[in-house]
N, C-alpha and C positions, 0 to 999 in steps of 0.2 A: 801309365802315371803323369798325369796334368800337369800344367806350368806352378810353383808354388811360388818364382819369385813376386808374383802380387799378396802371395799370402804373407810373408816374411815381413814385411815392414807393417802392415796393419798389427799382429801379432808383438812384435817389437812395441810401440807405439801403447798398445795395451799392458804389458808389463810394465812398464816405466810409469804409467800413470796409477798399475795399482802399486806401485814400490814407494811411490811418491805420497798418493794417499792414506798409509799405514800410518800411526802415530807413532813418533818417537818413545822408543823406549827408556822407561826413567827406573831409577830405582831409589828406593823409598829406607834411611836407616831412619831407626827408632835410636833413642840412645837413651838406656835403660842410670837410674837412679844409683849410684855408689856409694855417695857421699853419708855418712854418719852424720843423722842428725846430733844436734849441741845444745845444751843451756846455755840462754844467754843468762837470763838471772836467776835467784833465787827468793822472795820476800816472808819474813825479816830474813834480813840479810847478814852472812857468816858473822859468829862473832856477837851479835846485837843485843843486847842485856835489857832490861824492862821492860818483856814484852808480855804484853796483857794475859791472860790464864784461857783466852777462848779467842785467837785469833784467825785469819785468813791467810793461810800459808797460798801462794803465787809463784810461779815455774814459768819462766817464758820459755821459748824453744826458738831456732832460728829457721824451722821451715814447720810446714805443717807434718802431723802426729795423726798417729794410727791411735782413735781413741780408746778404741777396744783393749790396750795396751797402758793407758792409764789408769790405775786401780790400785788400792791399799795394799794389794801383794809387791806393784810392779814399783810405787812410791811409798814408803813408809816413813813416819816421825814416831822416834821411839825416845825413850830416857836411854841414861848408860846402860839401865840393866833389865830392858828389855821390853817395856812398858811402854802399849803403843798407846797413840793419839786414836782418836773417832773421828771421820771425819766425813763430808759429804765430797766428790769429789763430779770435780764439772769443767769441761774441756769446750776451749770456746774456740773454735776451729777459723774466726775470721781473724782472731790476734794470736794463734798457738798458746796458747796463754791455757795452763793448767790453776785452777783455784780449787782450793783443800777448806772449806769451810770446818771448824772443829764444833763439834756439838757435844763434846761432855767437858767440861773446863779441863787445864792442864792441873799437875800439879806446882804449886807452889816454889818462887826460889828454885828451879829445876832447869837443868842441861837439858835439848832433848834435840837430837838429830833427824834430818830431814835428810832421805838418802834416792836418789833416783838408778834406779839398777838397771845391768845390760838387758833385761826382759821390755825395757821400754823400748818402742821402735817409729820409724816413720811411714809415711803411708807408701813407701816402693818395701819395705820390710828389715829397711836397715837399722844394724842396733845401737844402742846411744853407750858413748861411753859412761860408765859409774861414779857418779856425781853426787858430792856432800855436803852439807853445809848443816851446825849448831849455832841455835837461839838458849837463853835463858831466860823464862818467866821473872819475873820482879815477887819480891817480898811480898808485897802488898800491890797488885796491877790497876790500873788505872778503874776498870771496871768494877773493881769496888771498892773504888773509894767514894767518897760522898760530896755530892756540891759544895763550896765552899757556902758559907753561912754567915749571914752579916748580922752582929749582934754590938749592936751599937756604932761605935765609929773602928771595929776592928774584924777584920776577916777570920775565920777559925776556919782549917781545914779539919773536919771530923772523918776518921777515918772505920768503916763501920770494919769489926771483926781481922785487923792486919796487929 
């Protein structure tokens, strides 16, 4: 066998160089969203009266929601006897706001309850705690009242059909 003393220092320096050239091992952690979403507001406000018979319901959320979970089965608008309001649902992702445009007039002088069920989810799949809010339509909502009529020196408010 030949003399290996001259080879060992060369091998050792190669091993050291290759160890130094390897990138450091990094651990990457992804945090999963486990926080349930919340309703931040509902309009018309809870207990509001004199609401028009064709309102737009607006519901705000504290975080981005799964738009597919926002529909007439998961966000309901009903009378005390269960008669549903018919609306067009639209979710604004930039504002985290659901708007429900009522398309068929609501019953006059009637209480309606808006319920956000536990089937509503955020984008991470977390479900919301159910929330309810009620409002009452007016006996003669502003949408059906006519404009003031000038009759000489007197203004009169003519209400059609109320």
